[in-house]
matplotlib code that plots the C-alpha trace (Angstrom):
import matplotlib.pyplot as plt

x = [-55.0, -52.5, -50.0, -52.2, -55.3, -53.3, -51.6, -54.9, -56.5, -53.7, -53.8, -57.5, -57.1, -55.7, -57.9, -55.2, -52.8, -55.5, -56.4, -52.7, -52.2, -55.5, -54.6, -51.3, -53.3, -55.9, -53.9, -53.3, -57.0, -58.1, -56.0, -57.5, -61.1, -62.3, -63.2, -64.4, -61.4, -61.1, -63.1, -61.5, -62.8, -63.6, -65.2, -62.3, -64.2, -66.7, -64.0, -62.5, -59.8, -56.9, -58.5, -58.8, -55.1, -52.4, -49.8, -47.1, -49.1, -50.2, -46.6, -45.5, -48.1, -46.9, -43.3, -44.1, -45.9, -42.9, -40.5, -42.7, -42.8, -39.0, -38.4, -40.9, -39.2, -35.8, -37.1, -38.7, -35.6, -33.3, -35.6, -35.3, -31.5]
y = [-95.2, -95.7, -98.6, -100.6, -100.4, -101.4, -104.3, -105.6, -105.3, -107.4, -110.0, -110.5, -111.5, -114.8, -116.6, -119.0, -116.2, -114.1, -117.0, -117.6, -113.9, -113.8, -116.8, -115.2, -112.1, -114.0, -117.0, -115.7, -114.8, -118.1, -120.1, -118.4, -117.9, -120.0, -123.6, -124.5, -123.3, -120.7, -121.1, -120.8, -117.6, -117.9, -114.5, -112.4, -109.2, -110.2, -110.4, -107.2, -108.8, -107.3, -103.8, -103.8, -104.3, -101.7, -101.7, -103.1, -106.1, -106.8, -106.7, -108.9, -111.5, -111.5, -111.8, -114.7, -116.5, -116.0, -117.4, -120.4, -120.9, -120.6, -123.1, -125.5, -125.2, -125.8, -129.0, -130.3, -129.6, -131.3, -134.4, -134.8, -134.8]
z = [45.7, 48.5, 49.0, 51.3, 49.1, 46.0, 47.8, 49.1, 45.7, 44.2, 47.0, 46.6, 42.9, 44.2, 46.8, 47.9, 48.6, 50.2, 52.5, 53.5, 54.3, 56.1, 58.2, 59.3, 60.5, 62.5, 63.7, 67.2, 67.7, 66.2, 68.6, 71.6, 70.5, 67.6, 68.1, 64.7, 62.6, 59.9, 56.8, 53.3, 51.6, 47.9, 47.5, 48.7, 48.3, 51.0, 53.7, 55.2, 57.4, 55.4, 55.4, 59.2, 59.9, 59.6, 56.8, 59.0, 60.0, 56.4, 55.2, 58.1, 57.2, 53.6, 54.7, 57.0, 54.2, 51.9, 54.5, 54.9, 51.1, 50.8, 53.6, 52.1, 48.7, 50.3, 52.0, 48.9, 46.9, 49.4, 49.4, 45.7, 45.7]

ax = plt.figure().add_subplot(projection="3d")
ax.plot(x, y, z, "-o")
ax.set_aspect("equal")
plt.show()
């Protein structure tokens, strides 16, 4: 099993994480084409969005989600001070 397959398998164990990564991947297309939004995927095995992108785009979407999470945590932490 290669890196990409293992990474996708791990991501699909967590539907919330899967949907966040999936959203990063399809956000640009959604903004220009979809009018009814992007549905939340519960059965992650049924969706092949992650498999269709190259490793670099998959990793970039994970990094973008981590950056968002870190910034969110900083803002929450600052508001509690």
